[in-house]
C-alpha positions in Angstrom: 0.0 0.0 0.0 1.4 3.4 -1.0 2.1 5.9 1.7 -0.9 8.2 2.1 1.4 11.2 1.8 1.7 10.5 -1.9 -2.0 11.2 -2.4 -1.3 14.9 -2.1 2.4 15.3 -2.8 4.6 14.1 -5.5 8.1 14.2 -6.7 8.8 15.4 -10.3 9.7 12.4 -12.4 12.0 12.3 -15.4 15.1 14.1 -16.2 14.3 17.5 -17.8 17.6 18.4 -19.4 16.2 21.5 -20.9 13.4 24.0 -20.2 12.2 24.2 -23.8 9.4 22.2 -25.2 7.5 22.4 -28.5 3.9 23.1 -28.2 0.8 24.7 -29.7 1.5 28.4 -29.9 -0.5 31.3 -28.5 0.0 34.8 -30.0 -1.3 37.6 -27.9 -2.4 39.3 -31.1 -3.8 36.4 -33.1 -4.5 33.6 -30.6 -3.7 29.9 -31.0 -1.6 28.8 -34.0 -0.3 25.3 -34.6 3.4 25.1 -34.9 4.1 28.4 -33.3 5.6 29.0 -29.9 3.2 30.3 -27.3 5.6 33.1 -26.8 7.5 33.7 -30.1 5.9 36.3 -32.4 8.2 35.2 -35.2 6.9 31.7 -35.2 10.0 29.7 -34.2 9.6 26.7 -32.0 8.7 27.8 -28.6 9.0 26.9 -25.0 6.8 25.9 -22.1 7.7 26.6 -18.5 9.0 23.5 -16.7 7.9 23.4 -13.1 10.9 22.0 -11.3 10.7 19.8 -8.2 11.3 21.9 -5.1 13.6 20.0 -2.7 13.0 21.5 0.8 15.5 23.8 2.2 16.4 22.4 5.5 16.5 25.8 7.2 13.7 27.6 5.4 10.2 28.1 6.9 7.1 27.2 4.9 4.4 29.8 4.9 1.1 29.4 6.7 -0.5 28.0 3.5 1.1 24.7 4.3 -0.7 24.3 7.7 -3.9 22.4 8.0 -7.0 24.2 7.1 -9.1 22.4 9.8 -10.1 22.9 13.4 -10.9 19.2 13.6 -8.9 16.7 15.6 -6.3 14.7 13.7 -8.4 11.6 13.2 -8.8 9.1 10.3 -12.0 10.6 9.2 -12.6 10.3 5.5 -14.4 12.7 3.2 -18.1 12.6 2.7 -19.0 10.3 -0.1 -21.8 12.5 -1.4 -21.2 16.2 -0.8 -24.3 18.0 -1.6 -22.8 21.4 -2.2 -19.6 23.3 -2.8 -19.4 24.0 0.9 -19.8 20.3 1.7 -17.0 19.5 -0.6 -14.8 22.1 1.1 -15.6 20.6 4.5 -14.8 17.1 3.2 -11.5 18.4 1.9 -10.7 19.8 5.3 -11.1 16.4 6.9 -9.2 14.8 4.0 -6.4 17.3 4.4 -5.9 16.6 8.0 -4.9 13.0 7.4 -2.0 13.7 5.0 -0.8 16.8 6.9 -0.4 14.7 10.0 2.1 12.4 8.3 3.6 14.3 5.4 7.3 14.1 4.6 9.7 16.1 2.5 8.1 16.0 -0.9 6.5 18.8 -2.9 3.3 19.6 -0.9 0.0 20.3 -2.7 -2.2 22.7 -0.8 -4.9 23.9 -3.3 -8.1 21.9 -3.3 -8.4 21.2 -7.0 -4.7 20.0 -7.3 -5.3 17.8 -4.2 -8.2 16.1 -5.9 -6.2 15.7 -9.1 -3.2 14.2 -7.2 -5.5 11.9 -5.3 -7.1 10.6 -8.5 -3.6 9.9 -10.0 -2.8 7.9 -6.8 -6.1 6.0 -7.2 -5.1 5.0 -10.7 -1.7 4.0 -9.5 -3.0 1.9 -6.6 -5.6 0.3 -8.8 -3.0 -0.7 -11.4 -0.9 -2.3 -8.6 -3.9 -4.2 -7.2 -4.9 -5.6 -10.6 -1.4 -6.3 -11.8 -1.6 -3.6 -14.5 1.2 -1.4 -13.1 3.3 -1.8 -16.3 0.4 -0.6 -18.4 1.0 2.9 -19.6 -1.8 5.5 -19.8 -3.9 5.1 -22.9 -2.5 7.1 -25.8 -5.1 6.3 -28.3 -8.1 8.0 -26.7 -9.3 11.2 -28.2 -8.5 14.4 -26.5 -12.1 15.4 -26.9 -14.8 15.2 -24.4 -16.1 11.7 -25.1 -15.2 9.0 -22.7 -13.2 5.9 -23.9 -15.0 3.1 -25.6 -15.8 0.0 -23.5 -15.5 -2.4 -26.5 -11.8 -2.2 -27.3 -10.4 -4.9 -25.0 -9.3 -8.2 -26.4 -11.8 -11.1 -26.0 -8.9 -13.4 -25.1 -8.3 -11.6 -21.9 -9.9 -12.7 -18.6 -13.1 -10.8 -17.6 -11.4 -9.3 -14.5 -8.5 -8.2 -16.6 -10.8 -6.6 -19.2 -12.6 -4.8 -16.4 -9.3 -3.6 -14.9 -8.1 -2.3 -18.3 -11.4 -0.6 -19.0 -11.3 1.0 -15.5 -7.8 2.3 -16.1 -8.9 3.8 -19.4 -11.7 5.5 -17.7 -9.4 6.9 -15.0 -6.9 8.0 -17.7 -9.6 9.8 -19.6 -10.9 11.6 -16.4 -7.4 12.7 -15.5 -6.8 14.0 -19.0 -10.0 16.1 -18.9 -9.2 17.4 -15.4 -5.6 18.3 -16.3 -6.7 20.3 -19.3 -9.4 22.3 -17.4 -8.8 26.0 -17.2 -8.2 26.5 -13.5 -8.3 30.3 -13.4 -11.8 30.9 -12.2 -14.3 28.6 -10.4 -11.7 26.0 -9.5 -9.2 28.5 -8.1 -12.0 30.1 -6.2 -11.9 27.0 -3.9 -8.3 27.8 -3.2 -9.0 31.5 -2.7 -11.7 30.8 -0.2 -9.5 28.3 1.6 -6.6 30.7 1.8 -8.8 33.6 3.1 -10.3 31.3 5.7 -6.8 30.2 6.9 -5.5 33.8 6.9 -8.5 35.0 8.9 -7.8 32.3 11.5 -4.1 33.3 11.7 -5.0 36.9 12.1 -7.7 36.1 14.7 -5.0 34.3 16.7 -2.6 37.1 16.2 -5.1 39.8 17.4 -5.5 37.9 20.6 -1.9 38.0 21.5 -1.5 41.7 22.2 -2.7 45.1 21.4 0.0 45.5 18.7 -0.9 42.1 17.3 -4.5 43.4 16.9 -3.1 46.4 15.0 -1.2 44.2 12.6 -4.2 41.9 12.1 -6.5 44.8 11.3 -4.0 46.3 8.9 -3.5 43.1 6.9 -7.2 42.3 6.9 -8.3 45.8 5.8 -5.5 46.1 3.1 -5.2 42.7 1.6 -8.7 41.1 1.9 -11.8 42.2 0.0 -14.8 42.7 2.2 -18.0 44.8 2.1 -17.6 48.5 2.9 -19.3 48.8 6.3 -17.8 52.1 7.3 -19.7 55.3 7.5 -19.5 57.5 4.4 -18.7 61.1 5.1 -20.9 63.7 3.6 -19.3 65.5 0.6 -17.1 68.4 1.7 -18.5 71.9 1.1 -17.0 73.3 -2.1 -15.9 76.9 -2.4 -18.3 79.0 -4.4 -15.6 80.2 -6.8 -14.3 76.7 -7.3 -14.7 75.7 -10.9 -16.8 72.6 -11.5 -15.2 69.9 -13.6 -17.1 67.4 -15.7 -17.0 63.9 -14.1 -15.7 62.5 -17.4 -12.6 64.6 -17.3 -9.5 62.8 -16.0 -8.1 64.7 -13.0 -4.4 65.1 -12.3 -3.2 65.6 -15.9 -1.0 68.6 -16.2 0.4 70.4 -19.2 4.1 69.8 -19.2 6.4 70.2 -22.1 9.8 68.7 -22.7 11.4 69.4 -26.0 14.4 67.2 -27.0 16.0 66.8 -30.4 17.3 63.4 -31.3 20.8 64.7 -31.6 20.8 66.0 -28.0 19.6 62.9 -26.1 21.9 62.5 -23.2 23.6 59.1 -22.5 21.0 58.0 -19.9 18.1 60.1 -21.3 18.4 63.0 -18.8 20.9 65.8 -18.2 22.9 65.3 -15.0 26.1 66.6 -13.6 26.9 63.2 -12.1 26.7 61.0 -15.2 29.7 58.9 -14.3 28.3 58.0 -10.9 24.9 57.3 -12.5 26.5 55.0 -15.0 28.2 53.1 -12.3 24.9 52.5 -10.4 23.2 51.5 -13.7 25.7 48.7 -14.2 23.5 46.9 -11.7 20.3 47.4 -13.7 20.0 43.6 -14.3 20.7 42.8 -10.6 18.1 42.2 -7.9 18.6 44.9 -5.2 20.0 47.9 -7.2 20.2 51.0 -5.1 17.4 52.9 -6.8 17.8 55.8 -4.3 21.3 56.4 -5.6 20.0 56.3 -9.2 17.4 59.0 -8.1 20.1 61.1 -6.5 22.6 60.9 -9.4 19.9 61.5 -12.1 18.5 64.7 -10.6 15.4 62.9 -9.3 14.7 61.2 -12.6 15.0 57.5 -11.7 12.0 56.4 -13.7 13.1 58.0 -16.9 16.6 56.7 -16.5 15.6 53.2 -15.6 13.1 52.9 -18.4 15.4 54.3 -21.0 18.3 52.0 -20.0 16.1 48.9 -19.9 14.4 49.7 -23.3 17.8 50.2 -24.9 19.2 47.0 -23.4 16.1 45.0 -24.6 16.2 46.8 -28.0 12.5 47.7 -27.6 12.9 51.2 -29.1 14.0 49.6 -32.4 11.7 46.7 -32.3 8.6 48.9 -32.0 10.0 51.9 -33.8 9.6 54.2 -30.9 11.1 57.6 -31.6 13.7 58.3 -28.9 12.7 61.9 -28.4 9.0 60.8 -28.0 10.1 58.2 -25.5 12.1 60.6 -23.3 9.4 63.2 -23.6 6.7 60.8 -22.5 8.8 59.4 -19.6 9.7 62.8 -18.2 6.0 63.9 -18.5 4.9 60.6 -16.8 7.5 61.2 -14.0 6.3 64.7 -13.5 2.9 63.3 -12.7 4.2 61.3 -9.7 3.9 63.5 -6.6 7.3 64.5 -5.1 5.7 65.2 -1.7 4.3 61.7 -1.4 6.8 59.7 0.7 6.4 56.2 -0.8 4.1 56.1 -3.9 6.4 58.3 -5.9 8.7 58.1 -9.0 11.3 56.3 -7.0 8.9 53.5 -6.2 7.8 53.4 -9.8 11.4 53.0 -11.0 12.0 50.3 -8.4 9.0 48.3 -9.6 10.1 48.8 -13.3 13.6 47.5 -12.5 12.3 44.6 -10.4 9.9 43.6 -13.2 12.8 43.7 -15.7 14.9 41.4 -13.5 11.9 38.9 -13.1 11.4 38.9 -16.8 15.0 37.9 -17.2 14.9 35.0 -14.8 16.3 31.8 -16.5 13.0 29.9 -16.0 11.2 32.5 -18.1 13.9 32.8 -20.8 12.2 33.2 -24.2 8.8 32.7 -22.7 7.2 36.1 -23.3 6.9 38.0 -26.6 8.4 41.5 -27.0 4.9 42.9 -27.0 4.2 41.3 -23.6 7.5 42.5 -22.2 6.7 46.0 -23.5 3.3 45.8 -21.8 4.8 44.6 -18.5 7.4 47.4 -18.3 4.9 50.1 -19.3 2.4 48.8 -16.8 5.0 48.9 -14.1 6.0 52.5 -15.0 2.4 53.9 -14.8 1.0 51.6 -12.0 1.0 54.4 -9.3 1.1 57.6 -11.4 -0.7 60.6 -9.7 -1.0 58.7 -6.4 -2.2 61.1 -3.7 -0.6 59.2 -0.8 -4.0 58.0 0.5 -5.5 54.5 0.3 -8.5 53.4 -1.7 -10.6 53.0 1.4 -9.8 56.6 2.5 -11.0 57.9 -0.9 -14.1 55.9 -0.5 -14.8 57.0 3.0 -14.3 60.6 2.2 -16.6 60.4 -0.8 -13.9 61.6 -3.2 -14.5 62.4 -6.8 -12.3 59.5 -7.8 -14.3 57.1 -5.7 -17.5 58.4 -7.3 -16.1 58.1 -10.8 -14.9 54.5 -10.4 -17.8 53.3 -8.2 -15.6 52.4 -5.3 -13.9 49.6 -7.3 -10.1 49.7 -7.5 -10.3 53.5 -7.4 -6.6 54.4 -7.6 -5.7 51.6 -10.0 -8.3 52.8 -12.4 -7.1 56.3 -12.1 -3.4 55.3 -12.6 -4.5 53.6 -15.9 -6.5 56.6 -17.0 -3.7 59.1 -16.4 -1.1 56.8 -18.0 -3.0 56.3 -21.2 -4.2 59.9 -21.3 -0.6 61.2 -21.2 0.1 59.2 -24.4 -2.2 61.7 -26.1 0.0 64.7 -25.2 2.1 66.3 -27.9 5.1 64.2 -28.8 4.2 61.6 -26.2 2.7 58.7 -28.2 5.4 56.1 -27.9 3.1 53.5 -29.4 2.3 55.4 -32.6 4.0 52.8 -34.8 2.3 49.7 -33.4 -0.4 48.1 -35.4 -4.0 48.4 -34.3 -4.1 44.9 -33.1 -0.8 45.4 -31.2 -2.2 48.5 -29.5 -5.4 46.8 -28.5 -3.5 43.8 -27.1 -1.1 45.9 -25.2 -3.8 48.1 -23.7 -5.7 45.0 -22.5 -2.6 43.5 -20.9 -1.6 46.8 -19.3 -5.1 47.2 -17.8 -5.1 43.7 -16.5 -1.7 44.1 -14.9 -2.3 47.5 -13.2 -5.7 46.4 -11.9 -4.0 43.4 -10.3 -1.9 45.8 -8.2 -5.0 46.5 -6.1 -3.9 45.0 -2.8 -7.4 44.0 -1.9 -7.2 41.5 -4.8 -4.0 39.9 -3.3 -5.6 36.6 -2.0 -7.5 36.0 -5.2 -4.3 36.5 -7.2 -2.2 34.3 -5.0 -4.9 31.5 -5.0 -5.1 31.7 -8.9 -1.3 31.3 -9.2 -1.0 28.6 -6.6 -3.7 26.6 -8.1 -2.3 26.9 -11.6 1.2 25.9 -10.5 0.1 22.9 -8.4 -2.3 21.6 -10.9 0.4 21.5 -13.5 2.8 19.9 -11.0 0.6 16.9 -10.6 0.3 16.3 -14.4 2.6 13.8 -16.0 5.1 16.3 -17.5 5.0 19.2 -15.0 5.2 21.6 -17.9 3.3 24.9 -17.9 2.6 25.5 -21.6 1.1 29.0 -21.2 -0.7 28.5 -24.5 -3.7 30.8 -23.7 -4.1 34.4 -22.7 -5.6 33.6 -19.3 -2.5 31.6 -18.1 0.0 34.1 -19.7 -1.6 37.2 -18.2 -1.9 35.5 -14.9 1.9 35.0 -14.7 2.5 38.6 -15.8 0.0 39.9 -13.3 1.7 38.1 -10.5 5.1 39.2 -11.7 4.2 42.9 -11.5 2.4 42.2 -8.1 5.6 40.5 -6.8 7.7 43.5 -8.0 5.2 45.8 -6.2 5.7 43.8 -3.0 9.4 43.3 -3.4 10.7 45.7 -0.7 11.1 43.0 2.0 13.2 40.9 -0.5 15.8 43.6 -1.1 19.0 44.2 0.9 18.1 45.3 4.5 19.4 48.8 4.1 17.0 49.4 1.2 14.1 47.6 2.8 14.4 49.8 5.9 14.3 52.9 3.8 11.1 51.8 2.1 9.6 50.9 5.5 10.4 54.4 6.8 8.7 55.9 3.7 5.5 53.9 3.8 5.1 54.7 7.6 5.4 58.4 6.8 2.6 58.0 4.3 0.5 56.0 6.7 1.0 58.6 9.4 0.1 61.4 7.1 -3.2 59.7 6.3 -3.8 59.1 10.0 -3.3 62.7 10.8 -5.7 63.7 8.1 -8.3 61.2 9.4 -7.8 62.6 12.9 -8.3 66.1 11.7 -11.5 65.1 9.8 -12.9 63.3 12.9 -12.7 59.9 11.1 -11.7 56.6 12.5 -7.9 56.2 12.1 -7.0 53.4 9.7 -4.9 50.5 11.0 -1.2 51.3 11.3 -1.9 55.0 10.5 -1.9 56.2 14.1 1.6 57.7 14.8 1.0 57.5 18.5 0.8 53.7 18.8 2.0 52.0 15.6 3.9 48.8 16.0 6.3 49.1 13.1 8.5 46.1 13.6 5.7 43.8 14.5 3.8 45.0 11.5 6.6 44.2 9.1 6.9 40.7 10.6 3.2 40.1 10.1 3.4 41.6 6.6 6.1 39.2 5.6 4.5 36.1 7.3 1.0 36.5 5.9 1.4 38.4 2.6 4.9 38.6 1.2 6.2 35.2 2.1 3.3 33.2 0.7 3.4 35.2 -2.5 7.1 34.9 -3.1 7.1 31.2 -2.0 4.6 30.5 -4.8 6.5 32.6 -7.3 9.6 30.6 -6.4 7.7 27.4 -7.1 6.9 28.7 -10.5 10.5 29.6 -11.5 12.4 27.1 -9.2 15.3 27.3 -8.5 15.8 30.9 -9.7 14.3 32.8 -6.7 16.0 30.9 -3.9 18.3 33.8 -3.0 15.4 36.1 -2.9 13.6 33.9 -0.4 16.8 33.7 1.7 17.0 37.5 1.8 13.4 37.7 2.8 13.9 35.3 5.6 17.0 37.2 6.9 15.1 40.5 6.8 12.2 38.9 8.7 14.5 37.7 11.4 16.0 41.2 11.7 12.7 42.8 12.2 11.7 40.1 14.6 14.8 40.8 16.6 13.9 44.6 16.6 10.5 44.2 18.1 10.8 46.3 21.3 10.8 44.4 24.6 8.3 45.5 27.2 10.1 47.5 29.9 9.6 46.9 33.6 7.0 49.2 35.1 8.3 52.2 36.9 8.2 52.1 40.7 5.2 54.4 41.0 3.5 52.9 38.0 3.2 56.3 36.3 4.3 57.3 32.9 6.2 60.5 32.3 3.6 63.0 31.2 4.1 65.2 28.2 6.3 63.0 26.1 3.4 60.7 25.4 0.6 63.2 25.6 -2.3 62.1 23.5 -1.2 58.5 23.2 -3.8 56.0 24.4 -2.7 53.7 27.2 -2.3 50.0 26.4 -4.8 47.5 27.6 -2.3 46.3 30.2 -2.7 49.5 32.2 -0.4 52.4 32.8 3.3 51.7 32.5 2.9 48.4 30.6 3.8 47.7 27.0 5.0 51.3 26.4 7.4 50.1 23.8 4.5 49.8 21.4 3.9 53.6 21.5 5.5 55.6 18.8 5.1 59.3 18.2 6.3 60.6 14.8 6.0 64.2 13.8 7.3 66.4 11.0 10.3 68.6 11.0 12.0 70.5 8.3 15.8 70.5 8.1 18.7 69.6 5.9 20.7 66.5 6.4 24.4 66.7 6.0 26.5 63.9 4.4 28.3 63.2 7.6 24.9 62.6 9.3 24.1 60.0 6.6 27.4 58.3 7.1 27.1 58.1 10.8 23.6 56.7 10.5 24.8 54.0 8.2 27.6 53.2 10.7 25.0 52.9 13.5 22.9 50.5 11.4 25.9 48.3 10.6 26.8 48.2 14.3 23.2 47.2 15.2 23.2 44.5 12.6 26.5 43.2 13.9 25.2 43.1 17.4 22.1 41.3 16.3 24.1 38.6 14.4 26.2 37.9 17.5 23.2 37.8 19.8 24.0 41.1 21.5 21.2 43.2 23.0 20.1 46.1 20.9 18.1 49.2 22.0 15.4 48.6 19.4 13.5 51.7 20.3 16.4 54.0 19.5 17.2 52.1 16.3 13.7 52.6 15.1 13.8 56.4 15.8 17.2 56.8 14.1 15.8 55.3 10.9 13.4 58.2 10.6 16.2 60.6 10.2 16.2 60.2 6.5 15.2 62.6 3.7 11.9 61.3 2.5 11.1 63.5 -0.5 13.0 65.0 -3.4 11.8 68.5 -4.3 10.0 69.5 -1.1 12.9 69.0 1.2 10.7 67.6 3.9 12.5 65.2 6.4 11.6 63.2 9.4 14.1 63.9 12.2 14.9 63.1 15.8 15.2 65.7 18.5 18.4 67.5 19.2 21.3 65.9 21.1 20.2 67.8 24.2 16.7 66.2 23.9 18.3 62.8 23.4 20.2 63.3 26.6 16.9 64.0 28.3 15.5 60.8 26.8 18.4 58.8 28.2 17.6 60.2 31.7 14.0 59.2 31.1 15.2 55.7 30.2 16.3 55.2 33.7 12.7 55.8 34.8 11.3 52.8 33.0 10.6 54.4 29.6 13.7 53.3 27.8 12.1 52.2 24.6 9.6 55.0 23.9 10.8 56.9 20.8 9.8 60.5 20.8 9.6 63.0 18.0 8.7 66.7 18.0 7.1 68.8 15.4 9.5 71.3 14.0 9.7 73.8 11.2 
C-alpha cells in the first residue's frame, strides 16, 4: 500500500535536461496557432515553463499556506461520499487534508483543493494498477483528446473478464485525468483555493489579534488592506465646495498637467536626462540587471529622474525602441512627462517606487526559467504597466478615498479606485504632444497591449491579493501533478496570470531587497500612513490600521506583513521559477529575522507605575494598564531641516553596528534604532524630512530611560 502522503504530494519524475518544449502556440495578437511558440511572435519553436521539483530547504520556513485548514482533531475521518454542495465539498476536503498533513514528509506539498483532488485521482489510478497487476500498463495514448469517454469495447476477448474490467477502468481513469488536467483553472476551480486561503488567513489573524494590542493592529492592517470585504464604514458627507471653485465634468481625468519637454534626437543624453553626475549614475546603472539595485542612488545621481533613466536604460538593453519603432525623443518626452505626474511630496508612492517596480519587473522577466517565454509585446506591456502603476498617487488609500466620498471614488464606483485612475492618467498622457510612444504599433498590437496593461495594473490593487495568490498557486500545483509538469502558457488567461503576479511581486518586493533598502522603504511607507492618519484625525474619522503615529507597532507589522502576505506570494513565485528565486527567499527570511529581533521588549514598570507626562501626551494607554507595554507607543512628527552627508554616514555606521550586534546575539536598543531610521530625507523636491530631536533632547531621553521608559521613541514637530 502506498504511503498516504503520496496522495497529495509528488516528486517530479523524469530528467528534464532543458526548459524548452515544442507546443501549440498562442499569439497575444492572433490567438492559437499550430506550430508556433506560445511566446515567439516570429513563429519559431517555442518553450513551455518546466515546473521543477522543489527539494525542501532544511532551514527555510514554509508559509502558513502549508498548515492544516481544519479545526478538527487529527483523526482518520474520510471525506463525505456524497457532498451536496460546494461548501460540503470544502468541508470534506478539510477532513481529508488533516490525514495527509499529519504524516507528510519532504516531498512537494500540494495545498490547493483542485490540485489535491487531481493528485488523489492519480494515486487511485496507480494503486488500482498495482492491485490488478496492471502497473506496467502505460496510460492510454489512443483515446481522443475530446470530451467523449473511452469506448468500452476495445479490449481483447482473449483476456480474462477481470483483466478486461481492470483495463477498462484504467482507461476511464486516464480519460478523467486528462479532462481534469486540461481544465482552465483560473476561475471557479481556483475560487476554492482563494476561499480556503482567506479562511486560513482569517484564522491566523484572529489568533494574532488575541496575543497583544500591537498584534491586533497588525491583524487589522493586513485584513483591511489585503482582503476584500464589504464596505461597512460610515461614508462622510461631501465636503463643502468653495463658491468660486470651478466645477469639472466627471468624465474629465483629473491630475493631468500640461508639461512640455522638447528634445531633439541629436541632443539625447547618454541616460536620457541631463545630469552633472553622469559617471556616478553610469556606475549605479551597471546593476540594472541585478536584484537589489540601489534605486535611491539612481534617483540622486539622475537629478530625481530615476523612472526616466531606468526605463530608457532597460528599453535600450532590450532593444525595444528599435523593435517597436519608438522615436527616442518621444520616449524621453513621455517618460519625463509621466515622471512629472508622480507627486514629489508623497513619501512612498512616488517616482522612485515606480522606478523600483520597473527595474524589479525587468529582472523577473529575465529569470532563466522564463527565458524566451514572453513576446516582445508582452515585455513592453509589463514594463509600461510597471511605469504607470502608481502615477498621480495622492498618498492615501482606496478606502480613505471611498470613506471621504472623493470624486475618484464616485467616478470609479468604489472599485479599484486608484488603480483605475493610474491607468486613465497613464494612457491619457500618451495623447499629449510628442508623447505617443506606441504610434508605430499596429491596431491589433495597441489593443492587445492596452488589454494586458489594464489587467496588470488592476492586479496591483492589494485587496485582490488573496485571489491573485490563489489563482497562481492553483495553476502551479495543478500543472505539477500532471505527467510532465510543464506549464505550456498557451492561452491568454494563463499568460496574463503569470504577468499579473510578476508585477504584483515587483510591487511587493521591498522585503526581499537588501536590508538597508528595505528599511528605507519601511520608513517611507510609515510616513505616508501617518500622514493619512493625521488627516483622518483632523476630519474626525476613525484612524485606519497602522496609521496612528501614537501607537503604531512598526517592527511587528513588518513581521506580520512578511508572514501573511509577502512570504506566501514569493514562495509561490519561487515554485513557478524554481530554483531561480531561492536567494530572494533567503534574503526575505533574513530580513524577517532582523525585524523580529527589533520588536521592542516590554520594559519593567516604573516604581510608582506612572508614565512620564508630556512625552506621550495624546497616546492612548495600552490595555495592560499604565506603564505596561509602552514600547508599542510611537510618536512621529514632521520637522524641516537639511541632512548633511556626515549625518548620513554616521547613521549607516550605526545601522551596521546594530546588525553586527544582532548577528552575535547582543542586545540592541530597538527603540532607539527605530527612531534613528526616521532621520532620512523622504522627498525629493519638497525638502521635507523626518528627524529626531536634538542631542540635548536625546540626553533627556536617556535620563527618562532610567525611569522605565527606555524604549519609547519621541519626536517633535519642528519647522
